[in-house]
C-alpha positions, 0 to 999 in steps of 0.5 A, a space after each residue: 500500500 503506497 501512500 501519496 500526499 496530494 490534492 483532491 479537487 472539491 471546487 466547482 467549474 471555474 472555482 477551484 478549491 482543493 483538499 490536501 489529503 493522504 491517500 493510496 496511490 492507486 485510488 481516484 483523485 477524488 476518492 475517499 482519503 486516508 486523512 485530510 490534512 489541509 486545504 488549498 484555495 489558489 484564488 485566495 489572497 494572502 495565504 491560500 494554503 492551510 495545512 497541518 505540517 505536523 501531520 505531514 511530517 508524520 505521514 512522510 515518516 510512515 512512507 507517504 510521498 508528496 506529489 511534485 505539486 505538493 512538494 512545492 506547496 509544502 516548501 512554501 508553507 514551511 518557509 512561511 512558518 519559519 518567517 512567522 516564527 522569526 517575526 514572533 521571536 523578534 516582536 517581544 525583543 522590540 517591545 
């Protein structure tokens, strides 16, 4: 049973919305997932990706492989989390 971390489309025509899911590699794109770990709205401004990075790390440790698109989105999410943590640690020092 090979697991993938990938996007599952839930949006309507011309309004794409996606769920970030962990599912078996051979299942349908919109089939029943093993676990839903986030959401992605490509048309949103600001932060279009909300994801549980701790669950991503858990599933990767269990052997799940992210798709190429998810690798790029995860990289962006980790970078945004690092910036947020840096700003949070710098804010009390300035006060």
